[in-house]
N, C-alpha and C positions, 0 to 999 in steps of 0.2 A: 558493593554488589548492585548490579542493575536491577531496577524495579520492573519486573516483567509486566506486572498489572498496570502500572502507570503508562508504560509504552503501548501496551494493548489498548488502553482507553483512549490514548492520544491518536493512534492510528484509526480506530474506529470513528473518531470525530473527523479525521482528516479525509476519510473517504466515505462520505455519507451515502445513504440510500433513501429514496422516497418512501419506502415501506420498512417498517421494523417492528419487532414484537419481542416479548421476553417469555421464556418458559423456564421457570426456576432460575438457575444460574447461567442459562444460555441466552444469548441475544441473537436474534435472527434478522438478517438484512437481506432485502430484495430490491434489485434495480431492473435492468433490462436483460440480465443474464450474461453480461460481458466480463467485467472485472471480478476476480475471484473474491476478494474481500467484501465488495459491496453485494455480493450474492451468495453469502454463506453464513452459517452460524458458528458460534464458538462459545466455550464456557469461560467465565471470569472468576470461577472459584473451584479450586482443585480438591475440595472436600469430597468425601464419599457421598454418592447420590443414590439413595434407595429407590428412587422412582426412575432410574436411568432408562430402562427398556421402554417404559410407556412414554417417556419424554422424547425419545428418539423417534418413536412411531408418530407422535403428534407433529413434531418438527418436519418429518418426511412428508406427511400428508399436507402440511401447510405449503411447502414448496411445490408439491405436485398440483395443488389446487391453484396456485399462481402460475402454472405452466412452466416451471423451472426445474432444473436438475436439483436434487437434494444434495447439498454440499456441506460438510462439516470440516472446519478448519481446526486442526489438532495442534495444541500448544502446550507448554508446561503447565498451563492452568486447567487441563482436562481432569475431570474426576476419574478415579481409578476404574479401569475396565472399559473405557469408551472405545478404544481401538478394537479391542476383541469383540465388543458388542456390534460395531459397525461392520466388521469383516463377516460376522456371523449372518448379518442381514443382506450380504451380497454387495457391499460397498467395495469400490476399488480404490487402492491407495496410489496417488500420483507418484511417478518415478522420482521426480525431482523435489527436494525440499527447499524452502526458502529461509535464508539467513537474515535475521534482523541485526544490523550493525548499530552501535550507538557510541557516542563520544562527546566531549565538551565542545561547545560552540566557539568559545573564544579563540582557541588556537587555529581554527579553520577560517574565521571571519576575515574578509578583506573586501574593501570596495573595489568594484570593477567598473570603470567608466563605460565600457562598451556594452554593458548589461542594462536593459530597460524592463520595467514591469508592465505588461500589457493590461493588468488589472482584470483580467478574465481570459477565457479561451477564444481569443480573437481569431480572425482568419489567418494572421501571420503565425500565431502560436500553433493553431490546428494544422496548418501546412507543414510545419516542422515535425509535429508528433506523428504524422502519417509516414515519416521516413523510418520510424522504428519498426523492426520486423514483427514484433509481438502484437502490433495494433490490428484491430478488426473494425468493421463498421459499427458494431454494436458497442465496443469499447469507446470509440470516438463519440458516439451518441451519448453515452453516459457522461463523458467529460464535459460535453455542452451543457448538461444539466447542473453541474457542480455549483456555479454561482448562486443559484436559487436554493441550494440545499445546504451550503456550507455556512456554519455559524462562526467558526474560528476564522482568523485572518489568513487569506490566501494571496500568493503571489505567482503570477504566471510569467516567468522570466524568459527573456530572449537575448541571446548574445550575437552581436553583429560583428562580422570579421570579413575583411576584404570587401566592404561595401554590400555585404550579403547577410541576411538573417540566416545564421549557420547552426544555431543550437538552441534548445529550450529546455526548461525544467519547471516543475510545479512544486511549490513549497507552502507548507501550512504551519503556522505558528499558534500553538495552543498552550498557554501558560508556560511552564518551564521547557516544554518540548517543541521541537521543530522537525517535521518530517520532510523528506525530499523524495519526489516521485517524477516519473515520466521524463527522465533525462534522455534526450534524443539529439543526435547530430547528423547533419547531412553527410552521406557517405564520403563526399569529396573533402570534407573537413575533419575527418576522423584521424585519430593518432596525432593530434596537434595540441593537446592539452586543454581543449575547450571545456570538457566535462569538469575538470578540476576548477577551472575559473568560475563556472556557473555555480558549482557547489559553494565555493568561497563567497561568491555574491550572495547566495541564498542564506548563508550562515550570518553575514553582515546584516542583511535585512532582518533576520530572525533576532539577532542580538538587539536590535533597535526596538523590538517588541517584547523584550524581557526574557527571551528563551536562553537556556543555559545548556541544554542537551539537544544534540543533533542526532537523528536517526534515519536510517535508510533500509530498504528491503532489497534483497538481490537473490536470484536463483542460485543455488549452490554450484550449478554447472557453468555459471557465467564468470569465467576466471578474470576477464578483463575488467568487468565492473566491480568484482570483489577486490582486485588489486587496487583499483582507483580509490575505492572507499577506505581501504586499509592504509593507503599512502597518506591520507588526510587524517589519520589517527582514530578512525572508527574501528571498533572491535566487535566481534561476535557477542551478542547478548543472549540470544536464544534462537531456535528454529521452529518453524511450523510446517505442516503438510496438509494436503486436502484429501479427504475421503469423499468420493462422489458416487452417486447412484441416479442415473437418468431415469426419466419416466419411461415405462415399458411401452414399446410401440403397439 
């Protein structure tokens, strides 16, 4: 059975934020307001929380004080009643949920000669990430901060194809877990299997650092990315969704 708590902790480390705090079982993260995970809070203990209502109010006030939307990431580690309490306070539930896939590293890992590690979000890597439809200037600014915030090992991989930097991926190895993020391919190189090659290269890199579990996140509506991850042996471990409440104008 997949250890949801272990994957949650690994991903919290993989996507750091410059500001964080704890309120009981909830960890709050605040960056520039771009990436969801780096600008949200979540619980790491599903036990009943007798102080839940007051805790939600304090967390909400903290995000508002920082000039950010109050965002709760709902996972299987929520205390009972969290969803109902958030909806009662006027939070909106995102339409799409996110699937966390996980699987063994070893069957995926393969050396790929055309892949290099930029060792940071270099101009070459950032140029590729801008081709992803979901990127925004704020998200890109957060990615430039990552090397100064990341304590785990990171790899900023670029795949070269036909004498062109064609695709990129960000990987983080943290103990037994390796997360893969920010897979992006130039439009003219899509549907050529580059994503699978990059993931295999990331798994090979992670195996060299002792990782045994590979995990990835994907929007449930993104059928292409889901199919790619499943083709490499990754299977659904759990899902999460966001509840958000912007600062009132």
